[in-house]
C-alpha positions in Angstrom: 11.9 70.4 36.7 8.4 70.2 38.0 9.4 67.6 40.7 12.6 69.4 41.9 10.1 72.5 42.5 8.2 70.3 44.8 5.3 69.0 42.2 4.0 65.5 42.9 5.8 63.1 40.6 2.6 61.4 39.1 0.9 64.9 38.2 4.4 66.2 36.8 4.6 63.0 34.5 0.7 63.7 33.6 1.5 67.4 32.7 4.4 66.8 30.9 2.6 63.9 28.7 -0.1 66.6 28.3 1.8 69.8 27.2 5.1 68.7 26.5 7.9 71.4 27.5 7.7 74.5 29.6 6.8 76.7 26.9 3.8 74.4 26.1 2.5 74.5 29.7 2.8 78.5 29.9 0.7 78.7 26.7 -2.1 76.5 28.3 -2.5 78.8 31.4 -4.6 78.3 34.2 -7.9 77.3 32.4 -5.9 74.5 30.2 -4.1 73.2 33.3 -7.5 73.3 35.5 -8.9 71.2 32.4 -6.4 68.2 33.1 -5.4 68.7 37.1 -8.8 69.9 38.5 -7.0 71.0 41.6 -6.6 74.8 41.6 -3.7 74.6 44.4 -1.6 72.2 42.2 -2.2 74.4 39.2 -0.9 77.8 41.0 2.1 75.4 42.1 2.9 74.4 38.7 2.4 78.0 37.1 4.8 79.3 39.9 7.5 76.4 38.8 7.3 77.3 35.2 7.1 80.8 35.7 5.6 83.3 33.4 6.3 83.4 29.5 9.2 85.6 28.2 7.9 88.7 26.3 9.9 90.5 24.0 12.1 93.5 24.9 9.9 96.1 23.1 6.6 94.9 25.3 8.8 95.1 28.4 10.0 98.4 27.7 6.5 99.9 26.8 4.9 98.0 29.9 7.6 99.4 32.2 7.1 103.0 30.7 3.1 102.8 31.2 3.8 101.5 34.9 6.5 104.0 35.6 4.1 106.8 34.3 1.2 105.6 36.3 3.3 105.3 39.5 4.5 108.8 39.1 0.7 110.0 38.6 -0.8 108.2 41.7 2.4 108.0 44.0 2.4 110.3 47.1 5.2 112.0 48.1 7.8 109.8 50.3 7.4 110.4 54.0 10.3 112.0 55.3 10.4 109.8 58.3 11.9 107.3 56.1 15.1 109.4 55.6 15.7 108.9 59.5 14.1 105.3 60.2 14.1 103.5 56.9 11.0 101.3 55.9 9.7 98.6 58.0 10.1 100.5 61.2 7.0 100.8 63.8 6.9 104.3 64.6 5.9 105.4 67.9 4.0 108.8 68.4 7.1 110.3 70.2 9.3 109.1 67.4 7.5 110.8 64.8 7.1 114.0 67.1 10.9 114.1 67.4 11.4 113.4 63.6 9.2 116.5 62.9 11.3 118.7 65.5 14.6 117.4 64.1 13.5 118.3 60.6 12.2 121.7 61.4 15.6 122.4 63.4 17.9 120.6 60.8 19.2 118.0 63.1 20.5 114.7 61.7 20.5 111.7 63.7 20.4 107.8 63.3 17.3 105.9 64.1 18.9 104.2 67.3 19.7 107.7 69.1 16.3 109.2 68.4 14.5 105.7 69.5 16.9 106.1 72.6 15.4 109.6 73.3 11.9 108.9 72.6 12.2 105.8 75.4 13.6 108.3 77.8 10.7 111.0 77.1 7.8 108.4 77.2 8.9 107.5 80.9 7.7 111.2 81.9 6.1 113.1 79.0 4.7 115.8 80.6 7.9 117.0 81.8 9.3 117.4 78.1 8.1 120.7 76.3 9.2 121.4 72.8 11.8 123.8 74.0 13.5 120.9 76.1 13.2 118.4 73.2 14.8 120.5 70.7 17.9 121.1 73.3 18.0 117.4 73.8 18.2 116.9 70.0 20.8 119.6 69.4 23.0 118.4 72.1 22.5 114.8 71.1 23.6 115.6 67.6 26.7 117.5 68.7 27.6 114.3 70.8 27.1 112.2 68.0 29.1 114.2 65.7 31.9 114.5 68.1 32.1 110.7 68.5 32.3 110.2 64.7 35.7 108.9 63.2 37.4 111.0 61.0 38.0 110.1 57.3 40.9 108.0 56.6 41.3 107.0 60.3 43.4 103.7 61.2 40.4 102.4 62.8 42.0 98.8 63.1 45.2 100.2 64.7 43.4 102.5 67.1 41.0 99.1 68.1 44.3 97.0 68.6 46.1 99.6 70.7 42.9 100.4 72.7 42.5 96.8 73.7 46.1 95.9 73.9 47.6 98.6 76.3 45.0 98.4 78.8 45.5 94.5 78.8 49.2 94.8 79.8 47.4 96.2 83.3 45.6 93.2 83.9 46.4 90.3 86.2 48.1 87.3 84.5 46.1 84.7 86.1 43.0 85.6 88.3 40.1 83.6 89.2 36.8 85.4 89.8 34.3 83.4 92.0 30.9 84.0 90.2 28.9 84.6 93.1 29.5 81.0 94.4 32.7 80.0 96.3 33.3 77.0 94.8 33.0 77.4 91.1 35.6 79.5 89.5 35.5 81.1 86.2 39.1 82.3 84.3 39.5 85.9 84.4 42.3 88.4 83.2 44.6 88.4 80.7 44.1 84.8 80.0 40.5 85.0 79.5 41.2 87.9 76.9 43.4 85.6 75.0 40.8 82.8 74.9 38.2 85.4 73.4 40.2 86.6 70.8 41.8 83.1 70.3 38.3 81.7 69.7 39.2 78.6 71.6 36.8 75.7 71.2 36.7 74.8 74.9 37.5 77.7 77.2 39.7 76.5 80.2 37.0 76.7 82.8 33.5 76.4 80.8 30.6 77.6 82.8 27.2 78.8 82.4 24.9 81.2 84.3 21.1 79.9 84.1 18.4 82.0 85.3 15.1 80.5 86.6 11.6 81.4 85.9 8.1 80.6 87.4 8.1 79.0 91.0 11.8 77.9 90.5 12.8 81.7 90.8 11.4 81.9 94.1 11.5 78.4 95.8 14.7 77.1 96.9 13.9 73.8 97.2 12.4 73.7 93.5 15.4 75.5 92.2 17.8 72.9 94.0 15.7 70.2 92.2 16.3 71.8 88.8 19.8 71.8 89.8 20.2 68.3 90.5 18.4 67.4 87.3 21.3 69.5 85.4 24.2 68.4 87.5 25.8 65.2 86.1 25.0 62.3 88.8 27.3 59.7 88.6 27.0 56.2 90.4 29.9 56.8 92.8 27.8 59.7 94.1 24.9 57.9 95.0 26.3 54.3 95.9 29.0 52.3 97.5 30.5 50.3 95.0 32.7 46.7 96.1 34.5 44.3 94.1 34.4 40.8 95.2 37.3 39.1 93.3 36.9 35.7 94.8 33.4 35.3 93.5 34.0 37.8 90.0 31.5 40.1 90.9 30.6 43.8 91.8 28.3 44.7 94.7 26.5 48.0 94.5 24.9 49.3 97.6 23.0 52.4 97.5 22.8 55.5 100.0 19.1 56.0 100.8 19.7 59.6 101.7 21.7 60.5 98.3 18.8 58.4 96.1 16.2 60.8 98.1 18.4 64.1 97.3 18.8 63.1 93.9 15.1 61.9 93.4 16.5 58.5 92.2 15.1 54.9 92.7 16.7 51.3 92.4 15.0 50.9 89.2 16.9 54.2 87.6 20.1 52.7 88.6 19.5 49.2 86.7 18.4 51.4 83.6 21.3 53.4 83.5 23.6 50.4 84.0 22.1 48.5 81.3 23.1 51.1 78.8 26.6 50.3 79.5 28.2 47.8 76.7 30.4 45.6 79.1 27.6 45.6 81.7 24.5 45.3 79.5 22.0 42.5 80.8 24.1 41.6 83.9 22.6 43.8 86.5 20.8 41.7 89.1 18.9 43.0 92.2 19.7 41.4 95.5 19.0 41.9 99.4 21.6 43.2 101.2 22.1 42.9 105.0 22.2 45.6 107.3 22.8 49.1 106.4 19.8 51.5 105.4 19.1 49.8 102.1 17.4 46.6 101.8 18.4 46.1 98.3 21.2 46.4 96.3 22.8 45.3 93.0 25.3 43.0 91.8 27.0 42.2 88.4 28.8 39.0 87.6 31.8 38.7 85.6 31.8 35.6 83.3 34.3 33.0 84.9 34.5 30.9 81.7 35.3 33.7 79.4 38.5 35.1 78.5 40.7 36.8 81.2 37.7 37.3 83.6 39.8 39.5 86.0 40.4 42.1 83.5 37.1 41.9 82.4 35.7 42.5 86.1 38.3 45.6 86.4 36.8 46.8 83.2 33.4 46.6 84.4 34.3 48.3 87.8 35.8 51.2 86.0 32.6 51.8 83.6 30.4 51.4 86.3 32.0 53.7 88.8 31.9 56.7 86.2 28.2 55.7 84.9 26.1 58.8 84.3 22.9 58.1 86.2 21.1 61.6 85.7 21.8 64.9 84.5 23.1 66.6 81.5 26.4 66.0 80.0 29.3 67.9 80.5 27.9 69.8 83.4 30.1 68.5 86.5 28.4 70.6 89.0 25.2 72.9 89.3 25.1 75.1 92.4 22.2 77.8 93.3 22.6 81.1 93.8 20.4 84.6 94.4 20.8 87.8 92.3 20.1 91.1 93.7 16.4 91.1 93.0 15.9 87.9 95.1 15.6 85.5 92.3 17.2 81.9 92.3 19.8 81.2 89.2 22.0 78.2 88.5 26.1 78.7 88.1 27.4 75.6 86.5 30.9 73.9 86.1 30.9 72.9 82.4 28.6 74.1 79.5 26.2 72.4 77.5 24.0 74.9 75.6 22.0 72.8 73.6 20.7 70.4 76.2 20.1 73.2 78.7 17.4 74.7 76.7 15.4 71.7 77.3 15.1 72.0 80.8 11.9 73.0 82.4 11.7 76.1 84.8 14.7 77.9 82.7 14.8 81.1 81.4 15.9 80.1 77.9 16.0 83.8 76.4 18.8 84.9 79.1 20.7 81.7 79.5 24.5 82.6 79.3 27.6 80.3 78.7 31.2 81.4 78.4 31.9 79.3 75.4 31.5 81.4 72.2 31.6 78.8 69.7 29.1 77.0 71.3 26.9 80.1 71.0 27.6 80.3 67.4 26.8 76.7 67.0 23.2 76.7 68.8 22.3 80.4 68.3 24.3 81.5 65.1 26.6 83.9 64.2 25.0 87.3 65.3 24.6 85.6 68.9 28.3 84.6 68.7 29.3 88.1 67.9 27.3 89.7 70.8 28.9 87.0 73.1 32.5 88.2 71.9 31.5 91.9 72.8 29.8 91.0 76.3 32.7 88.7 77.3 35.5 90.9 76.3 33.8 93.9 77.7 33.1 92.0 81.2 36.8 90.6 81.4 38.2 94.1 81.0 35.6 95.8 83.2 36.2 92.9 86.1 39.9 94.2 85.7 38.8 97.9 86.3 39.4 98.6 82.5 37.0 101.0 80.7 37.5 100.4 77.0 35.3 102.1 74.4 32.7 99.3 73.4 33.3 100.4 69.7 36.9 99.0 69.5 35.5 95.6 71.1 32.7 95.6 68.3 35.2 96.0 65.6 37.2 93.4 66.9 34.0 91.1 66.8 32.9 92.3 63.5 36.4 91.1 62.0 36.3 87.7 63.7 32.6 87.2 62.5 32.4 88.9 59.4 32.6 85.7 57.2 29.8 83.7 59.0 32.3 81.6 61.2 34.0 82.7 64.3 37.8 83.3 63.3 40.8 83.8 65.7 42.8 86.9 65.8 45.9 84.7 64.9 47.8 83.1 62.3 45.2 80.6 61.3 42.6 83.3 61.4 42.4 87.1 60.6 46.0 87.9 60.4 46.9 84.9 58.3 44.3 85.9 55.8 45.6 89.3 55.0 46.5 90.1 51.5 49.7 91.6 52.2 52.7 89.2 52.1 54.9 91.5 54.7 51.8 92.2 57.1 51.4 88.2 57.5 55.2 88.0 57.6 55.7 90.5 60.4 52.9 88.4 62.7 54.2 85.0 62.7 56.3 82.3 60.9 58.1 84.9 58.7 60.1 82.8 56.4 57.4 80.6 55.6 55.3 83.2 54.4 58.3 85.1 52.4 59.0 82.0 50.8 56.0 80.9 49.7 55.2 84.5 48.3 58.4 84.1 46.3 57.6 80.9 44.9 54.1 81.9 43.6 54.9 85.6 42.7 52.7 87.2 45.0 52.7 91.3 44.6 52.0 93.3 47.8 50.0 96.7 47.2 51.7 98.4 50.5 48.1 99.3 51.2 48.2 98.9 55.2 49.9 100.0 58.1 52.7 97.2 58.8 54.0 96.7 55.4 54.3 100.7 54.8 56.6 100.7 57.9 58.6 97.9 57.1 59.7 99.7 53.7 59.9 103.0 55.4 57.3 105.2 53.8 54.3 107.0 55.1 51.4 105.0 55.6 48.2 105.8 53.6 45.9 106.6 56.5 45.0 109.9 58.4 47.1 112.9 57.1 49.3 110.4 55.1 46.0 109.6 52.8 45.9 112.9 51.4 48.5 114.4 48.8 48.8 117.9 48.4 50.8 119.9 45.7 51.6 123.6 46.2 51.0 125.5 43.1 52.2 129.0 43.6 50.5 132.1 41.7 52.8 133.5 39.1 53.6 137.1 39.6 
């Protein structure tokens, strides 16, 4: 047990031999263990591992009642601010001031609303007198209560309708050129379908990478960062010739391309030697004519089995060899935002490796691959990404959908810790109602399986009640009223 709790094996063995079982160690206490181990940190670790000795129920009750009495005598009244903000919140002076005003005027608002009002007031504190602040709080409370959903409201159906109906007005196939004319990103209905289907790979994966420091101001440095990110293949920086007569491949680098991508001949040799079929065969040679005095040559073994097939295999591997850049990033182009800062737009996405690149703003890197965000940053970030991507896709089509509907969909897709699709393999396929599952897709299979295992449908949702032709237990249908006339 002690070893499992992190105590050194030799120490644990010595303690066990000395004191026997858990109860013996507990009985020895701190002083007894110090006499054997003589290391305070290890003794504390052992005592934490074995825990405190069990006490009788009556002793526990007696101690609890004494503690309760003491706490009642000494405890100060709970601060009313916790009713609004909860424990652990760092209160600002303005928040405390607004809380007092809200309490005096019997205005109840959640933390986020009060914090938002406080942040606005802080920008020009002198303008906001007590009367103005009270009016703000009262108006905010009215708006907050007006936006609350009624009890027993069919929130899911409302969300589905509010996203689905405007979705019919979207273009079927649109490409939005994200500030850079040659990098396209899927938009419109296909993108919305990608989001709710939780596709592993978007049809056009892309990233927006803001830059920091000098790279955000200097175009040449921004281009340098983009070249380090973009995948550079050998074909981009050199001419590759196949000499069938001599069973060799001749590689002649282009001086300007090497300089642009900040590469040397040794970088090419190092990259080529990583290829399995080429490893150890790369030789430097002098090339007659041209801008580059040196090139590379790779010979195929004429004595080996099928030398011409081997030469062709080597040519294909060399042609597509990655010399520099991050895997999956096919292209990286720079652009300027409204503030005049440079950022990079990529074709392809690799969030994990991009975070290690110098001069990038790691806190604001964005990718349109939701599952990649879930893998790197976790489920909460993926939830925010679903909301952001859906809102932006609908917004680009000129559609204004209340964000709470999108938030409900995002919560439903991520509430079990993974990103699930809204489909037969995700949310809809995991419904408890047989009829609701059957109404969505593969009807016969669901009904047959339910009949075989004896599933029971409680008829609690919308779909199943409509199928059997009875009122849905939502809204006014959730309340049953019986008229009891007064007797004369």
